[in-house]
Backbone as CSV, one residue per row, in Angstrom:
resi,resn,N_x,N_y,N_z,CA_x,CA_y,CA_z,C_x,C_y,C_z
1,UNK,0.841,-1.196,0.000,0.000,0.000,0.000,0.874,1.244,0.000
2,UNK,0.309,2.326,-0.474,1.037,3.581,-0.555,0.623,4.512,0.576
3,UNK,1.575,5.287,1.052,1.269,6.273,2.092,0.615,7.489,1.462
4,UNK,-0.357,8.026,2.132,-0.991,9.263,1.691,-0.295,10.422,2.403
5,UNK,0.456,11.263,1.679,1.205,12.332,2.349,0.319,13.424,2.930
6,UNK,-0.918,13.515,2.507,-1.802,14.581,2.984,-2.640,14.154,4.184
7,UNK,-2.567,12.887,4.563,-3.394,12.380,5.654,-3.146,13.140,6.955
8,UNK,-1.891,13.279,7.332,-1.542,13.964,8.579,-1.880,15.451,8.487
9,UNK,-1.587,16.056,7.345,-1.835,17.500,7.232,-3.319,17.824,7.316
10,UNK,-4.180,16.943,6.829,-5.620,17.194,6.943,-6.100,17.036,8.384
11,UNK,-5.410,16.227,9.163,-5.790,16.070,10.569,-5.241,17.190,11.434
12,UNK,-4.021,17.626,11.159,-3.354,18.608,12.003,-3.624,20.032,11.529
13,UNK,-3.874,20.196,10.236,-4.051,21.526,9.647,-5.091,22.399,10.337
14,UNK,-6.312,21.900,10.560,-7.316,22.744,11.223,-6.912,23.181,12.629
15,UNK,-6.247,22.310,13.369,-5.797,22.684,14.710,-4.711,23.743,14.643
16,UNK,-3.782,23.587,13.715,-2.714,24.579,13.563,-3.296,25.925,13.137
17,UNK,-4.269,25.887,12.252,-4.913,27.128,11.814,-5.644,27.788,12.983
18,UNK,-6.310,27.002,13.805,-6.993,27.551,14.976,-6.023,28.214,15.939
19,UNK,-4.886,27.584,16.166,-3.877,28.176,17.049,-3.303,29.460,16.454
20,UNK,-3.110,29.471,15.142,-2.583,30.675,14.491,-3.577,31.831,14.603
21,UNK,-4.857,31.537,14.428,-5.878,32.583,14.557,-5.924,33.096,15.993
22,UNK,-5.861,32.189,16.962,-5.874,32.597,18.373,-4.657,33.472,18.693
23,UNK,-3.480,33.087,18.198,-2.277,33.889,18.434,-2.408,35.269,17.799
24,UNK,-3.004,35.331,16.621,-3.212,36.615,15.955,-4.148,37.509,16.773
25,UNK,-5.215,36.922,17.313,-6.174,37.698,18.116,-5.506,38.238,19.375
26,UNK,-4.764,37.382,20.074,-4.097,37.818,21.309,-3.074,38.902,21.009
27,UNK,-2.295,38.716,19.951,-1.295,39.713,19.583,-1.950,41.031,19.191
28,UNK,-3.045,40.954,18.455,-3.743,42.176,18.047,-4.271,42.944,19.251
29,UNK,-4.815,42.208,20.213,-5.343,42.866,21.416,-4.212,43.522,22.208
30,UNK,-3.106,42.800,22.372,-2.005,43.356,23.158,-1.322,44.518,22.457
31,UNK,-1.358,44.555,21.136,-0.743,45.656,20.400,-1.684,46.855,20.258
32,UNK,-2.961,46.664,20.540,-3.915,47.763,20.424,-3.773,48.717,21.612
33,UNK,-4.468,49.817,21.540,-4.418,50.809,22.632,-4.988,50.228,23.921
34,UNK,-6.041,49.432,23.811,-6.634,48.819,25.001,-5.658,47.835,25.638
35,UNK,-4.904,47.117,24.807,-3.927,46.165,25.331,-2.781,46.847,26.034
36,UNK,-2.430,48.034,25.597,-1.339,48.765,26.242,-1.750,49.244,27.630
37,UNK,-3.043,49.386,27.852,-3.532,49.826,29.155,-3.709,48.665,30.135
38,UNK,-3.530,47.433,29.680,-3.592,46.274,30.575,-2.253,46.155,31.276
39,UNK,-2.123,46.515,32.456,-0.836,46.541,33.150,-0.337,45.113,33.348
40,UNK,0.527,44.676,32.432,1.020,43.300,32.445,2.414,43.187,33.047
41,UNK,2.802,44.145,33.881,4.155,44.128,34.433,4.355,42.995,35.445
42,UNK,3.280,42.412,35.956,3.433,41.332,36.929,3.883,40.029,36.272
43,UNK,4.009,39.991,34.951,4.509,38.803,34.266,6.026,38.751,34.235
44,UNK,6.691,39.702,34.799,8.147,39.697,34.868,8.744,40.650,33.855
45,UNK,10.066,40.696,33.825,10.725,41.628,32.901,10.489,41.212,31.456
46,UNK,10.484,42.194,30.592,10.268,41.919,29.178,11.433,41.160,28.572
47,UNK,11.118,40.206,27.745,12.131,39.433,27.042,12.121,39.904,25.600
48,UNK,13.274,40.076,25.031,13.373,40.597,23.681,12.734,39.692,22.642
49,UNK,12.412,40.279,21.525,11.797,39.545,20.429,12.760,38.502,19.874
50,UNK,14.032,38.801,19.882,15.030,37.877,19.345,15.028,36.554,20.103
51,UNK,14.890,36.604,21.415,14.883,35.373,22.221,13.683,34.522,21.851
52,UNK,12.523,35.145,21.698,11.329,34.384,21.312,11.475,33.803,19.913
53,UNK,12.071,34.553,19.017,12.261,34.065,17.650,13.200,32.868,17.616
54,UNK,14.292,32.957,18.339,15.254,31.854,18.355,14.637,30.614,19.007
55,UNK,13.982,30.792,20.147,13.367,29.647,20.828,12.248,29.039,19.986
56,UNK,11.470,29.888,19.311,10.410,29.376,18.439,10.969,28.574,17.290
57,UNK,12.057,29.049,16.703,12.690,28.305,15.615,13.228,26.965,16.066
58,UNK,13.885,26.958,17.227,14.433,25.709,17.757,13.312,24.721,18.079
59,UNK,12.266,25.199,18.726,11.153,24.306,19.070,10.438,23.777,17.839
60,UNK,10.294,24.608,16.808,9.618,24.137,15.600,10.434,23.059,14.893
61,UNK,11.754,23.225,14.840,12.592,22.189,14.230,12.547,20.895,15.039
62,UNK,12.593,21.022,16.362,12.511,19.845,17.217,11.174,19.133,17.040
63,UNK,10.106,19.891,16.997,8.781,19.302,16.832,8.645,18.626,15.473
64,UNK,9.149,19.246,14.425,9.082,18.644,13.092,9.884,17.347,13.049
65,UNK,11.061,17.343,13.661,11.878,16.130,13.694,11.174,15.022,14.454
66,UNK,10.626,15.352,15.616,9.958,14.326,16.423,8.714,13.785,15.732
67,UNK,7.956,14.659,15.066,6.762,14.222,14.356,7.133,13.292,13.211
68,UNK,8.141,13.654,12.454,8.585,12.823,11.343,9.073,11.467,11.843
69,UNK,9.835,11.473,12.920,10.366,10.237,13.473,9.239,9.333,13.985
70,UNK,8.269,9.910,14.671,7.177,9.090,15.196,6.301,8.556,14.073
71,UNK,6.116,9.353,13.011,5.318,8.865,11.887,6.046,7.725,11.181
72,UNK,7.357,7.798,11.056,8.113,6.704,10.447,7.999,5.437,11.289
73,UNK,8.071,5.578,12.591,7.924,4.402,13.467,6.519,3.811,13.352
74,UNK,5.521,4.669,13.297,4.142,4.203,13.143,3.998,3.443,11.831
75,UNK,4.558,3.982,10.763,4.401,3.342,9.460,5.156,2.016,9.409
76,UNK,6.321,1.951,10.033,7.077,0.699,10.091,6.285,-0.359,10.859
77,UNK,5.682,0.043,11.963,4.868,-0.902,12.743,3.645,-1.347,11.958
78,UNK,3.035,-0.445,11.197,1.865,-0.793,10.396,2.253,-1.803,9.323
79,UNK,3.400,-1.606,8.668,3.851,-2.557,7.656,4.183,-3.912,8.278
80,UNK,4.811,-3.897,9.448,5.150,-5.156,10.123,3.883,-5.890,10.541
81,UNK,2.882,-5.168,11.008,1.625,-5.801,11.383,0.919,-6.356,10.152
82,UNK,1.030,-5.647,9.028,0.434,-6.134,7.792,1.110,-7.408,7.296
83,UNK,2.406,-7.549,7.541,3.128,-8.747,7.133,2.737,-9.957,7.966
84,UNK,2.205,-9.740,9.162,1.808,-10.860,10.020,0.567,-11.562,9.489
85,UNK,-0.228,-10.848,8.734,-1.483,-11.444,8.236,-1.205,-12.455,7.229
């Protein structure tokens, strides 16, 4: 049997899109005038944008690697189970 490359993306895509929309809404609120009046200083000192960008890049690469690795293991197990029949 052949693997369908779009199977995972159709399952994960809507969730990723939902998270992206939520992040956009939160960012828009915090960047608006009303968001600037929300005294958020109790969250600690501000961390630069560069730190968030670097950490986001590292986490995304790690997540992509782990997802790919787990999908390969799943597919190997599926083929091995199919050979048992």
